C-alpha positions in Angstrom: 137.6 181.0 109.6 135.8 182.7 112.2 138.9 185.1 112.8 138.7 186.1 109.0 135.3 187.0 109.2 135.7 188.9 112.4 138.5 190.9 110.7 136.6 191.7 107.5 133.6 193.1 109.4 136.0 195.1 111.6 137.0 196.7 108.2 133.6 197.3 107.4 132.7 199.0 110.4 135.9 201.4 110.2 134.9 202.8 106.9 131.2 203.4 107.8 130.2 206.6 109.8 129.3 206.1 113.3 125.6 206.3 113.7 125.1 205.9 117.0 128.3 207.3 119.3 126.9 206.5 122.6 126.2 202.5 121.8 129.4 202.0 119.9 131.2 199.1 121.5 134.8 198.3 122.1 137.1 196.2 119.7 137.3 193.4 122.2 133.8 193.3 122.8 132.7 193.4 119.0 135.1 190.4 118.7 133.1 188.5 121.4 129.8 189.6 120.0 130.6 188.5 116.7 131.6 185.1 117.7 128.6 184.4 119.4 126.1 186.0 116.9 125.8 182.6 115.1 124.3 180.8 117.8 122.2 183.7 119.3 120.5 184.3 116.0 118.7 181.1 116.1 117.5 181.5 119.4 116.1 185.2 118.6 114.2 184.1 115.5 112.5 181.4 117.5 111.6 183.8 120.2 110.4 186.4 118.0 107.9 183.9 116.1 106.8 182.7 119.6 106.0 186.2 120.6 104.3 187.0 117.4 101.9 184.1 117.9 103.3 182.4 114.4 103.2 178.7 114.4 106.0 177.6 111.8 106.5 174.4 112.4 105.5 173.6 108.9 107.8 176.1 107.0 110.6 175.0 109.4 110.1 171.5 108.2 110.2 172.8 104.3 113.2 175.0 105.0 115.3 172.5 106.7 114.9 170.4 103.8 115.7 173.5 101.2 118.9 174.8 103.6 120.8 171.6 102.9 120.5 171.9 99.1 121.3 175.7 99.6 124.3 175.2 101.7 125.8 173.0 98.7 125.1 175.6 96.0 126.3 178.7 98.3 129.3 176.7 99.3 130.6 176.8 95.6 129.8 180.4 95.1 131.8 181.6 98.1 134.7 179.8 96.9 135.1 181.8 94.2 134.0 185.0 95.8 137.1 185.6 98.2 138.6 188.1 95.9 135.7 190.5 95.4 134.5 190.4 99.0 135.7 194.0 99.8 133.9 195.3 96.6 130.6 193.6 97.4 130.8 195.0 101.0 131.2 198.7 99.6 128.3 198.4 97.3 126.3 196.5 100.3 127.2 199.5 102.6 125.6 202.1 100.5 122.4 200.0 100.0 122.1 199.5 103.7 122.2 203.4 104.4 119.5 203.8 101.7 117.2 201.1 103.4 118.0 201.9 106.9 114.4 202.9 107.9 112.9 199.9 106.1 115.3 197.2 107.8 114.4 198.6 111.1 110.7 197.7 110.6 111.7 194.0 109.3 112.1 191.2 111.4 115.2 189.1 112.5 113.8 186.4 110.3 114.1 188.3 107.3 117.5 189.4 108.0 119.1 186.4 109.4 117.2 183.3 108.0 119.0 180.4 106.5 117.8 180.5 103.0 120.0 181.3 99.9 120.1 184.2 97.8 118.1 182.2 95.0 115.1 182.3 97.7 115.7 186.1 98.2 115.6 186.9 94.5 112.6 184.8 93.7 110.2 184.4 96.7 107.3 181.9 96.1 103.9 183.1 96.1 102.9 181.4 99.4 105.7 183.4 101.4 104.4 186.7 100.0 100.9 185.7 101.0 102.0 184.8 104.6 103.8 188.1 104.7 100.9 190.3 103.6 98.7 188.4 106.4 101.4 189.0 108.8 101.3 192.7 107.8 97.6 193.1 107.9 97.5 191.6 111.6 100.3 193.9 112.8 98.2 196.6 111.4 95.5 195.6 113.3 97.0 195.0 116.4 98.8 198.4 116.3 95.5 200.1 115.6 93.8 198.2 118.7 96.9 198.4 120.9 99.5 201.2 120.2 101.5 199.8 123.5 101.9 196.4 122.2 103.4 198.1 118.9 106.0 200.1 120.9 106.9 196.7 122.6 107.6 195.1 119.2 109.6 198.1 118.1 111.9 198.0 121.1 112.4 194.2 120.6 113.7 195.0 116.9 116.1 197.6 118.2 117.6 195.2 120.8 118.1 192.6 118.1 119.5 195.3 115.7 122.0 196.2 118.6 123.1 192.4 118.8 123.3 191.7 114.9 124.2 195.2 113.8 122.9 197.3 111.2 125.4 196.0 108.6 125.1 193.0 106.6 126.3 189.7 108.3 127.6 186.5 107.3 126.3 183.2 108.6 128.5 180.0 108.3 130.7 181.8 105.8 128.4 182.7 103.3 127.2 186.3 102.3 123.8 187.2 103.2 122.1 189.1 100.3 120.2 192.2 101.1 116.4 191.8 101.3 114.2 193.0 98.7 112.4 196.6 99.3 108.9 196.0 100.4 106.3 196.7 97.9 103.5 198.5 98.6 99.9 197.6 97.5 98.4 194.4 96.2 101.0 192.4 94.3 100.1 192.5 90.3 98.6 189.5 88.8 100.7 188.6 85.6 97.3 186.8 84.2 95.0 189.8 84.6 95.6 191.1 80.9 95.0 187.7 79.5 97.1 184.8 78.5 98.8 185.3 75.2 102.0 183.5 73.7 104.0 186.6 74.2 103.6 186.8 78.0 104.6 183.0 78.2 108.0 183.7 76.2 108.4 186.9 78.6 107.6 184.8 81.9 109.8 182.1 81.1 112.6 182.3 78.6 114.0 178.6 78.6 112.0 177.9 75.1 110.7 175.1 73.7 112.7 172.1 75.8 111.4 169.2 78.0 110.2 170.6 81.1 111.1 167.5 83.1 114.8 168.5 82.9 113.9 170.7 85.9 112.4 168.1 88.0 115.1 168.0 90.7 115.8 171.7 90.7 113.6 174.2 93.0 113.0 176.4 90.0 111.6 175.9 86.4 113.6 178.4 84.2 114.3 182.1 84.2 112.5 185.3 83.8 113.1 188.1 81.5 115.7 189.6 84.1 117.8 186.3 84.0 116.6 185.6 87.5 115.1 182.0 88.5 111.5 181.3 88.5 111.0 179.1 91.8 108.5 176.3 91.4 105.1 176.7 93.2 104.3 174.8 96.4 103.2 171.3 95.3 100.7 169.7 97.9 100.3 165.7 98.4 97.0 163.9 97.5 95.4 164.8 100.5 95.8 168.5 99.9 94.2 168.0 96.4 91.5 166.1 97.9 90.8 168.9 100.2 91.2 171.6 97.8 88.7 169.7 95.6 86.1 169.8 98.2 86.6 173.2 99.8 87.6 175.2 96.7 84.6 176.1 94.4 87.1 177.2 91.8 88.9 173.6 91.8 87.3 172.6 88.3 88.3 175.7 86.7 91.8 175.8 87.8 94.7 174.8 85.5 98.4 174.5 85.8 100.7 176.9 83.8 103.5 174.5 82.3 105.8 177.5 82.0 105.8 178.6 85.7 104.2 175.7 87.4 101.5 178.4 89.0 97.8 177.6 89.0 95.7 179.9 87.0 91.9 180.3 87.4 90.0 180.1 84.1 87.2 182.9 83.4 83.8 182.0 82.3 84.7 183.5 78.8 87.8 181.1 78.5 85.6 178.2 79.6 83.2 179.0 76.7 86.1 179.4 73.8 87.4 175.8 75.2 83.8 174.3 74.9 83.4 175.9 71.4 86.8 174.3 70.1 86.2 171.0 71.7 82.7 170.8 70.2 84.0 171.6 66.7 82.3 175.2 66.5 83.8 178.4 65.4 86.0 179.7 68.5 84.3 183.3 67.9 81.0 183.5 70.0 79.6 186.4 67.9 80.0 184.5 64.7 76.8 183.2 63.3 76.7 179.9 61.4 73.3 180.5 59.9 73.6 184.0 58.7 72.6 184.9 54.9 75.3 184.1 52.4 77.3 187.4 50.8 77.9 186.9 47.2 81.6 188.4 47.4 82.5 187.5 43.5 79.6 188.8 41.4 78.5 187.1 38.1 77.7 190.3 36.6 80.2 191.8 34.1 81.4 195.0 35.9 82.1 198.1 33.8 85.6 198.7 35.7 88.2 196.1 36.4 88.6 194.8 40.1 92.6 195.0 39.4 94.5 196.7 36.9 97.2 194.2 36.7 98.7 193.7 33.1 98.0 190.2 31.8 100.9 187.8 31.7 102.1 186.8 28.2 101.0 183.2 29.0 97.5 184.5 29.4 97.2 185.4 25.7 98.4 181.8 24.4 95.7 179.1 25.1 96.6 176.0 26.4 97.0 172.6 24.7 93.4 171.7 26.3 91.9 174.6 25.3 93.0 174.4 21.7 91.8 171.2 21.4 88.3 172.2 22.5 88.4 175.2 20.5 89.5 172.9 17.6 86.6 170.7 18.1 84.3 173.5 18.2 85.5 174.8 14.9 85.3 171.5 13.3 81.7 171.0 14.2 80.9 174.5 13.0 82.7 173.5 9.5 81.3 170.1 9.4 77.7 171.3 10.3 77.3 169.4 13.2 76.8 172.5 15.5 73.2 173.4 14.9 71.2 176.1 16.6 67.8 175.2 18.2 65.7 176.5 15.2 67.8 174.2 12.9 67.4 171.4 15.3 63.8 171.9 15.5 63.6 171.8 11.9 65.4 168.9 11.4 63.4 166.9 13.9 60.3 168.2 12.0 61.9 167.1 8.7 62.7 163.7 10.5 58.9 163.4 11.2 58.1 163.9 7.7 58.0 161.7 4.6 61.7 160.4 3.5 63.0 160.5 -0.4 66.2 159.0 -1.4 68.2 159.8 -4.4 68.3 157.1 -7.2 71.5 158.1 -8.6 74.2 159.4 -6.3 76.4 162.0 -7.8 80.3 162.9 -7.1 79.9 166.3 -6.2 77.7 166.1 -3.3 77.9 168.7 -0.7 78.2 166.9 2.3 81.2 164.6 0.8 83.0 167.8 -0.2 82.5 170.0 2.6 86.3 169.5 3.9 87.6 170.9 0.5 87.5 174.9 0.3 86.0 176.4 -2.5 85.3 173.1 -4.3 84.9 173.2 -8.0 82.7 170.5 -9.1 83.8 168.2 -11.9 82.5 168.8 -15.4 79.6 166.5 -16.2 80.0 164.1 -18.8 78.4 165.2 -22.0 75.0 163.5 -22.8 75.3 160.9 -25.4 75.0 161.9 -29.1 73.3 160.0 -32.0 76.5 158.4 -32.9 76.8 156.8 -29.5 73.4 155.1 -30.1 73.2 151.2 -30.3 71.3 151.8 -33.7 72.5 155.2 -34.8 71.0 156.6 -38.1 73.1 155.7 -41.3 74.4 159.2 -41.9 76.2 158.7 -38.6 78.2 155.6 -39.5 81.7 155.8 -41.2 82.1 155.5 -44.8 85.4 154.1 -46.1 87.1 157.7 -46.4 86.2 158.6 -42.6 87.3 155.1 -41.5 90.8 155.4 -43.5 91.1 158.9 -42.0 90.1 157.5 -38.6 92.9 154.9 -38.8 95.4 157.1 -40.0 95.6 159.1 -37.0 96.2 156.3 -34.7 99.5 157.9 -33.4 97.6 161.1 -33.1 94.0 160.3 -31.6 93.3 163.9 -30.6 92.9 164.8 -33.9 89.9 162.2 -34.6 86.7 163.5 -34.8 85.2 160.5 -32.3 87.2 158.6 -29.9 85.2 155.3 -31.0 83.8 154.0 -34.3 79.6 154.2 -34.4 78.5 150.7 -34.6 74.8 149.4 -35.5 72.9 146.7 -33.9 69.3 145.2 -34.2 68.6 145.3 -30.5 69.9 146.2 -27.2 70.5 142.4 -26.3 73.0 142.2 -29.2 75.3 145.0 -27.8 78.5 143.5 -26.3 80.2 144.6 -23.3 82.2 148.1 -23.5 85.8 146.4 -24.0 87.5 149.9 -22.8 85.1 150.8 -19.8 87.6 149.9 -17.2 90.5 151.9 -19.1 88.4 155.0 -19.3 87.0 154.4 -15.8 90.5 154.4 -14.5 91.9 157.3 -16.7 88.6 159.5 -15.2 89.7 158.5 -11.6 93.3 159.3 -12.3 92.1 162.9 -13.7 90.1 163.3 -10.6 93.1 162.2 -8.2 95.9 164.2 -9.9 94.1 167.3 -11.1 92.7 168.6 -7.9 89.9 171.3 -8.8 90.3 174.5 -6.7 89.3 178.1 -7.3 92.0 180.4 -7.7 91.9 184.3 -7.4 92.6 185.3 -10.8 94.9 188.2 -11.2 93.4 191.2 -12.8 96.0 191.7 -15.2 95.2 192.8 -18.7 96.6 191.7 -22.1 98.5 195.3 -22.3 100.6 194.3 -19.0 101.5 190.8 -20.5 102.3 192.1 -24.1 105.2 194.4 -23.8 104.5 197.9 -25.4 106.3 197.7 -28.7 106.4 200.4 -31.3 104.2 200.2 -34.3 105.6 198.5 -37.5 104.6 201.8 -39.5 107.4 203.4 -37.3 109.9 200.7 -38.2 109.9 200.9 -42.0 111.5 200.2 -44.4 111.1 196.2 -44.4 109.9 193.8 -47.0 106.3 193.4 -47.2 105.5 192.4 -50.9 106.6 189.5 -53.1 108.2 191.2 -56.1 110.0 188.5 -58.2 110.1 184.9 -58.6 113.1 183.3 -59.7 112.2 180.0 -61.7 114.6 177.5 -63.4 115.5 174.7 -61.0 113.8 171.4 -61.3 114.2 170.4 -57.8 114.3 172.0 -54.3 116.8 175.1 -53.9 118.6 174.3 -50.9 121.2 177.4 -50.7 121.2 181.0 -52.0 123.8 183.8 -51.9 124.0 187.4 -53.0 127.0 189.3 -54.6 128.4 192.0 -52.2 127.6 194.7 -54.6 123.8 193.2 -55.0 123.4 192.8 -58.7 124.0 189.2 -58.8 122.3 185.9 -57.2 123.5 182.3 -57.1 121.5 179.3 -56.1 122.2 175.7 -55.6 119.8 173.0 -56.1 119.3 169.4 -55.6 119.0 168.9 -59.5 122.9 169.3 -59.3 123.3 172.7 -60.9 124.1 176.3 -59.6 122.5 179.0 -61.3 123.5 182.6 -61.3 120.8 185.3 -61.6 120.6 188.9 -62.4 118.4 190.2 -59.6 116.7 193.1 -60.9 115.5 191.1 -63.9 115.1 187.5 -62.7 117.1 186.4 -65.5 119.2 183.4 -65.4 122.7 184.4 -66.7 124.8 180.9 -66.2 123.8 177.3 -65.2 127.0 175.3 -64.0 126.4 171.6 -63.5 128.2 170.2 -60.5 127.5 166.4 -60.7 126.5 166.0 -57.3 123.7 167.6 -55.0 124.6 171.3 -54.1 124.2 171.8 -50.4 125.7 175.2 -49.9 126.8 177.9 -51.8 128.4 181.2 -50.7 129.5 184.3 -52.5 132.9 185.9 -51.4 132.2 188.8 -49.2 135.2 190.7 -50.5 134.0 192.3 -53.6 137.7 192.3 -55.0 137.5 188.3 -55.0 134.9 187.4 -57.7 134.5 183.8 -56.5 131.5 181.6 -55.4 132.3 178.7 -53.0 130.0 175.8 -54.1 129.8 172.5 -51.7 128.6 169.7 -54.0 129.0 166.1 -52.4 132.4 165.4 -51.2 134.0 168.3 -53.4 134.3 172.0 -52.5 134.2 174.0 -56.0 135.7 177.6 -56.3 133.9 179.0 -59.4 134.5 182.2 -61.2 131.1 183.5 -62.1 132.4 185.6 -64.8 129.9 188.4 -64.0 130.5 192.2 -63.1 133.9 193.9 -63.9 135.5 192.1 -66.6 139.0 193.3 -65.1 138.4 191.7 -61.9 137.4 188.6 -63.5 140.6 188.3 -65.5 142.9 189.2 -62.8 141.3 186.4 -60.9 141.8 183.9 -63.4 145.7 184.9 -63.7 146.0 184.6 -59.9 144.6 181.2 -59.4 146.3 179.8 -62.9 149.7 179.1 -61.1 149.6 177.3 -57.6 151.9 179.0 -55.0 154.9 177.0 -53.9 154.7 175.6 -50.4 157.5 175.7 -47.7 155.9 173.3 -45.4 154.5 169.7 -46.1 151.1 168.9 -44.5 150.7 165.9 -42.2 149.1 162.7 -42.9 145.8 163.8 -40.9 145.4 166.7 -43.3 146.5 164.9 -46.5 144.1 162.2 -46.1 141.0 164.6 -45.1 141.6 166.9 -47.8 143.1 167.3 -51.0 143.6 170.6 -53.3 143.5 169.5 -57.1 143.6 171.1 -60.7 140.2 171.0 -62.7 139.4 169.4 -66.1 139.0 171.5 -69.2 135.5 171.0 -69.3 135.1 172.4 -65.8 137.5 175.2 -66.4 135.1 176.5 -69.3 132.0 176.3 -67.0 134.1 178.4 -64.7 135.4 176.2 -62.2 138.8 177.1 -61.1 139.9 174.9 -58.1 138.4 171.6 -56.6 139.1 170.7 -53.0 138.0 167.2 -52.7 137.1 165.9 -49.2 136.9 162.5 -47.7 133.4 163.0 -46.6 130.2 164.7 -47.9 130.4 168.6 -47.2 127.2 170.2 -45.7 128.4 173.6 -45.5 130.9 176.2 -46.7 131.3 179.8 -45.5 133.9 182.6 -46.0 135.9 185.1 -43.9 135.4 188.5 -44.0 138.4 189.4 -45.8 137.8 186.6 -48.5 141.2 184.7 -48.2 139.8 182.0 -45.8 137.0 179.8 -45.7 135.6 177.1 -43.7 134.0 173.6 -44.5 131.9 171.3 -42.5 131.3 167.4 -42.6 129.1 166.4 -39.9 130.1 162.7 -40.4 133.9 163.6 -40.2 134.2 163.3 -36.2 137.3 165.0 -34.8 138.0 166.3 -38.6 134.5 167.4 -39.3 135.5 171.4 -39.5 138.6 172.4 -41.9 139.7 175.9 -42.6 141.4 176.7 -46.0 143.4 179.5 -46.9 143.1 180.3 -50.6 146.2 182.5 -50.9 148.6 179.5 -50.1 146.1 176.8 -51.1 146.7 175.0 -47.5 144.1 173.3 -45.1 144.2 172.9 -41.4 142.2 171.2 -38.9 141.5 173.3 -35.8 140.2 170.8 -33.7 141.9 167.5 -32.6 139.0 166.2 -30.6 135.2 166.0 -31.7 132.9 168.0 -29.1 129.7 166.6 -30.8 128.0 166.5 -34.1 128.9 169.7 -35.7 126.0 171.6 -37.6 127.3 174.8 -39.2 130.1 177.2 -38.5 130.4 181.0 -38.6 133.3 183.5 -38.9 133.0 186.5 -36.4 132.7 189.8 -38.9 135.3 191.6 -36.7 137.6 189.5 -34.4 139.5 186.4 -35.2 136.7 184.2 -33.7 135.2 180.9 -34.8 131.5 180.0 -33.9 131.0 176.3 -33.9 127.5 174.9 -33.4 126.8 171.2 -32.3 123.5 169.9 -31.9 123.0 171.6 -28.5 125.5 174.2 -27.7 127.5 177.0 -29.5 131.1 177.3 -28.6 133.2 180.5 -29.6 136.9 179.9 -30.2 139.8 182.5 -30.6 141.8 181.6 -33.5 144.9 183.6 -32.4 145.2 182.2 -29.2 143.7 178.7 -30.1 141.4 178.8 -27.0 138.0 178.1 -26.0 136.4 181.8 -25.3 132.7 181.0 -24.5 130.1 178.3 -24.4 126.4 179.1 -25.2 123.6 177.2 -24.1 120.4 177.4 -26.0 118.8 174.6 -24.0 117.5 173.0 -27.1 117.9 169.5 -28.8 119.0 170.4 -32.3 120.4 173.3 -33.6 119.9 173.8 -37.9 121.6 177.3 -38.4 122.7 180.4 -37.0 123.6 184.1 -37.9 125.6 186.8 -36.7 124.9 190.6 -36.1 127.4 192.9 -38.2 128.4 194.2 -35.3 129.4 190.9 -33.8 127.7 191.5 -30.4 124.5 189.4 -31.0 123.8 185.9 -32.2 120.9 184.4 -33.8 120.2 180.6 -33.6 117.5 178.7 -35.4 116.5 175.1 -34.1 114.2 172.2 -35.2 112.0 172.8 -32.2 110.2 175.8 -33.6 112.3 178.3 -32.0 114.5 181.2 -32.7 117.0 182.3 -29.9 118.7 185.5 -29.6 122.0 186.0 -27.6 123.6 188.8 -26.3 127.2 187.5 -26.4 128.1 190.3 -23.8 125.2 189.6 -21.6 124.9 186.1 -20.7 125.4 182.7 -22.1 121.8 181.9 -21.9 119.1 183.5 -24.6 118.2 186.9 -23.9 114.9 186.2 -25.8 113.0 183.4 -27.3 110.9 183.6 -30.3 108.1 181.2 -31.0 106.9 182.7 -34.2 106.8 179.5 -36.4 104.6 176.4 -36.2 107.5 174.2 -37.5 111.1 173.4 -37.9 113.1 176.8 -38.4 115.7 176.1 -41.4 117.6 179.2 -41.5 118.1 182.9 -40.0 119.6 185.8 -41.5 120.6 189.4 -40.4 120.6 192.5 -42.8 124.1 193.9 -43.2 122.7 197.9 -42.7 119.3 197.8 -41.8 118.1 196.5 -38.0 116.3 193.6 -39.9 116.6 189.7 -39.4 114.2 187.1 -40.8 113.5 183.2 -40.2 112.4 180.7 -42.6 110.7 177.6 -41.5 108.9 174.2 -42.7 105.3 176.2 -42.0 105.7 178.0 -45.5 106.5 181.2 -43.7 109.3 183.7 -44.0 108.9 186.0 -40.5 110.9 189.5 -41.0 111.7 191.2 -37.7 113.0 194.2 -36.4 115.9 193.8 -34.2 117.5 197.1 -33.3 120.9 196.9 -31.4 121.9 200.1 -29.3 125.5 201.3 -28.9 124.5 201.9 -25.2 125.4 198.5 -23.4 122.9 199.1 -20.7 120.1 199.0 -23.5 118.6 195.8 -24.3 118.0 195.4 -28.0 114.4 195.8 -29.4 113.1 192.9 -30.9 109.8 193.4 -33.0 108.1 191.1 -35.3 106.9 192.8 -38.5 105.6 190.7 -41.1 104.8 187.2 -42.2 105.2 186.0 -45.7 103.7 182.9 -46.8 104.2 182.5 -50.8 106.0 179.1 -50.9 104.4 175.8 -51.4 104.9 172.8 -49.1 106.7 169.9 -50.9 107.1 166.4 -49.0 106.8 168.5 -45.6 109.3 170.7 -46.8 108.7 174.4 -47.5 111.5 177.2 -46.9 115.2 176.4 -46.8 117.3 179.3 -47.2 116.7 183.1 -46.6 119.3 185.9 -47.1 118.9 189.8 -47.3 120.2 192.2 -50.1 123.6 193.7 -49.1 122.4 197.2 -49.7 118.8 197.5 -50.0 115.8 196.0 -47.7 115.0 193.3 -49.7 114.7 189.8 -48.9 115.5 186.4 -50.8 114.1 183.1 -49.9 114.7 179.6 -51.4 111.9 176.6 -51.0 111.3 173.2 -52.0 109.0 174.3 -54.4 111.8 174.8 -57.0 111.6 178.5 -56.5 113.6 181.4 -55.3 111.1 184.8 -54.1 112.4 188.2 -53.8 110.4 190.4 -51.3 110.4 194.2 -51.2 
């Protein structure tokens, strides 16, 4: 080992330039000096300390203990440093040249001490203080005795010659170069104040238990990764002596980061005392200074902040909404009173109190919750008739009592809702038997009919009534009664006019059919039928002078023998011979209807063909061409409608199933369609395709009759419910307009063939003529204007007007009634 160290030093010495050529030793002498340097260094250290007058007995004991630990640490470091020794020696040689002047002044103790590199890196504060004292003493000695200073320098030079100016290795461990000597007083790291940032800079171990470093000589590492050596720890005797001798002992604290003792200043002690007493740490803080109102209660003109409010701030919370609701309810109920009202109420309570003898049912306090309340109408004051002893003129006589009883089913038509009674005294008046019922009805009215003000829409009558043209602009139409046709002895149920407009045929309940001349109201012929005549119809074809009469179960085809005699004779010739039938009718038709010949007496009266049905016939109607006619038997179920062909004398049943109680049928004037009216609906059938085309919904309970417009696009329906309904067949299956012009059941309606007129007959004795213009433009609605009410018929057994029909060419109107007459209006 000694040989290895010696060879390495030789190599180091060869590389460096020779500083003093006169004192350069031989290689042999160099090796011998190196071998003896380890032993001589200890002696020289001791000699130097004795000569300087320093007693190092205490420090030797301390360093002897530390040396054992350092030897162990350094031995581990030297094992791994063999490879890099040459590099370290080169770096250290450069440092020695730079610090050669300083090394000459240092003692041999600094160069060749047994302490490890850890002590050189971080010397403790006690060693620094001793070094400063030694320097100050040396300066004083040098000033006093310059010869003594020269002796010291000569001794140091001799030691340098023995040890050499180079770095030496002691006991196989490299000695680190000593730190350069700092001039001036050491800097106090606590001078600038104790802060947390300085603590982190002084010791970088962080927040760890510091007892981990109990077995080590250092307490952590500084910012340059160098060890922080523990301060010198004294025993109990040292602490006691320091407490007795040191005046600053009571203000000295130990720094837990570095282990050093810190003397607190007067300001620090005052701060600690204020914190311990629970006061504000700031000494300048005044606990009793006047209060500054930072947030004033006055409303400022300018906002302190201009942040836009959030959407949530516009919505009141549930608690706020409940509070506001209570306030609003208190205002509404009148609970919230102003101070003036409270004083007024207090004064009113002190005054005399009054109570109502009779409570009303429209008090303000009870009805305050109802907005815009309308008080119930007060009961009318009692009249003389309600007295317990009314005057005799208010008591009912026999006629008034009979009339009062007659209106038992219609009590609203009675003059009084009670019968006046007379008693001698009030004690004899019995209890009112209808008191509970009337009180219940009144409570029911108040409950079911709440009264509230409704803002009335300012709509004048001109907005509600459509703007219609003046009747003067819609002339001509019948306005006056011109002729009365008298001759029947019973109600006239049906009338019909000849296609040329010269003659009129009527059927009555007196079992006769009469033919009249229109212009003179003269009865030309009377034909007895043997049963009530319910319907008559003149053939619309002018070339066929025939009248179909429904009387009882028979339908009679009568030749009226009026008009052109040539046509009358030809018609008799055609009907004389029955045509031959190629096909046979089935049993359903044979049992329902039979075509038969007439007797001589009937033939003389004009009857040419008699068709016998199995039920009573109510209506007979012709097709426009005159070859077909239809009959209606309401009681015949699925065989209630039959269509007859005159040329072939055949009958057929168009329906196999009954769709309801058939009231009347009607042929379309242009198309091959058949209108069938039951009690509630009207069905339109295609006779060629034999299918249902349309179903009309009049929304009524009982249809009485119907009439079709000459163009075939509009239909009139009369009902027993006082209504006349106009249907636009191209528009909808529901009525285009409903006319409530009559006060009783409407019996019949009719269209004029040429003029835009239609009429309706009712049991209220009136015949109403109306204007009904149908335009060719499909986008324009029909114009319906009521024109004139004609009331000339008399009522007989609640019956008045039965039938109404227009003249084919003139704006004249015929009506038949229950007063046995037929009237003409022109």
